N, C-alpha and C positions, 0 to 999 in steps of 0.2 A: 383536759379538767374540765367536763362542762357541768361549771354552774349553778342550779338556778332552785330558789327556794319557791316551795308550793305556797300559790297564793297572793305575792309579793306582785306579782306584773312583770314588765319587761326587763330584761337585763340591764344595765347601765353599765359600765365600767369607766371609770375614771382615772385619769393617766396625772399623776402630780397632789402633792396635798399644800401647794401654797393658798395663796387667797382665794382664788377662783374654784381650786379645784375642794375645800373645803366649804366655801358658797353655795357650790354644786351640791355637794352631800347632803348640808343640812336644807337644804331648799326641795331636796327631792326623799329628803325622809320619808319614810312611811307609802312613797306614792312611786316604788318602785324596789327591783331587788340591786342593792349596791356594792360594788368593789372597786376600793379605793388604792390605789397602787401608788406606794411612794419609797425610795430607798430607803429613807432615815425614819427614826422612830420619834419625829418630832416635828414641830412645825414654827419657823421662826419669825416672828414681828418683824418681818425687813425694816419695816417704817421706823424702828426705835435701833437699827442698827448703829446709827451717828451716835445714840448715847453711850454704845458699846466702845465704839472708837473713841470715844471721847472719857471714856472711865467713869462714866457717871451715873451707870447702870452696870449691874453684873451679866457676865453669860447669862446665866440663870433666870433674870427676870424677863426675857425675851426670848425665850426656847420654853417652847408647851409640847408635854408627849401628848401623842396623837390621840392615843388613847382615853386621856384626859378632856381633851378637845371634845370627843365625839360620843363620850360616856352617855349612856343612856339609848343610843341610836341604833340601827340597824346597819349600819356601812360597816361592809366585811373591810378588813384594813389588810391590805398582801405588802407585807417588805420585799421589797426584790427590787431588780433592775430591768426594763424592759426590752430584748430581744431585738424583735422586729413586730410590727404591726400589718397584719392582714384585710385590706378593707372586703378583700373577693370576699372571704371566708370568715367575715367579721369576727377575727380573733386577736389576741394579742399573746404573744409567747414573752415569756419571763424566764428568768434565770433559775435553777432551783439547784438544789443540792446535788439532784439526781440527771443534770443535764437541763432538759427546759422541761416547760410545762403552757398548757395552752388556757386559756381563762376566753370565753366566747359570749359577745354582748349582741345585744339589739341596736344596744345608743353607746355611740364612745364620743368622751370628753376627754380634749387633750389641751392639758392645763398645765405644760411643766416648765412654765415661765420664760424667762431668758438666762442669756450670760453677757459677758465683758464681751464687744467687737473690738480685739485689737487690732484696728486698721490704721492705725499711725505706726510711723515706720519708728523701730525701737521698743514700742510700748508693750510689746508682750517678755520684752527681756529686763525694762527696766522700771515697770510703772505694777503700782497695785489694785488690783481691780476693787471694787468694792458692790456686790451682789450677795452678800452673805454675812452671817454673824461671825463666822471665822474668818474674811477679811476683815471686819470692823477688831477683831481680837488683834491680828498680824499687825494693824493699821498703827494699834494701841500701842504694843511693843515696841514698834520698829519707833515712834515717836517719844516714847519714853527713853529707849535709848539712843537716841540723837543728842549732841552734845551744842554746848551754845554758838551759839551765831550760824547753826543750821537754817534750812531753808523747807517748805513743805508746800508743795503745788497740788492744787485742786483744779482737774479741768475737767470744767464744764458748769456753768454757774446756775444748772437747773435745781429744783426742790433739794433732790439728792447732795448735790454739791455743795450747797448754801449752809443744808443742815448739816452739814458734817464739817465744814469750815467754822460754824460757830462753835460747833462740840469741841474742837481740837483750839480753839480759841479760847475755853476752857478751861481745858487740861495745860495748857501752856501758862494759864495764871497760877494751876495750883501747882505747879513742879516748880513755879519761876524761874521759868527757860527763857531764854529767849533765842526765840525761831520763830522766824521770819515766815508767816503763811498768808498765801498768795491766790486768790481763785482767778482762771482765766476762762475767757466764754466768747467766742467765737461772731455773737450775735450784740448788738449794740445797745443789751443791757440783760440782767439777770433776770431770772424768772421770768420768762418769756411767755406772753399767753396769762401769768398774773396779772389783778388789779394794781395800778398804780401805785395806790396808795400799800401797799403790802409789799410792791418792788421797792419803794423809797424806805420804807422805815425797816427793811430788813438790809440794805444798803447803808443806814446810817446806823446800827444795830452792829453790822460788822463792823465799821471802820473805827467806830467805837471803841472797839475790841483790836484796834491795828490789823487789822485782815486788811490785806492790798485787793483791790477789784480788776482786774483789766477786762475792758470789753473789747469788742472788734479786734481780737488780737487771735487766732487759729493756729492751733499748737500743730505742725507739722514733722516734728521728729522730739522723741523722748531719747535723751543720751541718758550715759552714768554721769548723776551728777547735775542736770540739767535739761531742760528742754527747750528747744528751738522754735520760734513763732513765725510767721508767716511774712513779716515784715525782714525778717533777718534777726532781730532781737533772740538773745540766749537769754535765758531766765534759770539762775541757779535752783538746784535741788534737791535734796538730798533725800525724800519720799515725795515720790509722783503719783497719784490717785486718779 
């Protein structure tokens, strides 16, 4: 399938409709013959996924159909999964109902995003990743199902972990649950690289919501019902993210 639109210039194939892929589509609109490959029919606003996990926003509020995002633009949207990429022949092979199809390009933009790296012992079996709206919904449901006296551990005190911890503290308050929420960060402070004022403000807000923050602690193993730290300390956890 050698796709080219007459008069539209060079062919650009973009793999992935996350923030990077959509930004490329918008910037290059009217400048190239654009094809966007994405298996999903929607874009997830991942910067607000913690709001879904905390039950503050509905899934529908943070998922936008791709046709709506790119409405009025010339980008061709192909909903499929990539089978292979041939850099020498400048083509992308995608899965189709009748086998595979090839899409040729002059320029290729790889923007497939990231996935959770389960490089801690037991994490894949006993932890929940947090990289999608679906993950957020899973966290929300599991938290709601927890009994009083339970515990949740958020591994990582970056922006994602801190946002999630705050949202879960809000959910805990609304549900009137007695659940311990703990953030564990290997570095000496949360939000590494952020302005000191913001770091202290975030810590104050979380501690004011009864969120425990442990720094200079590294999780070396995730177990069924707990996490093990590098100093030998074991922290109870019914839900580890």
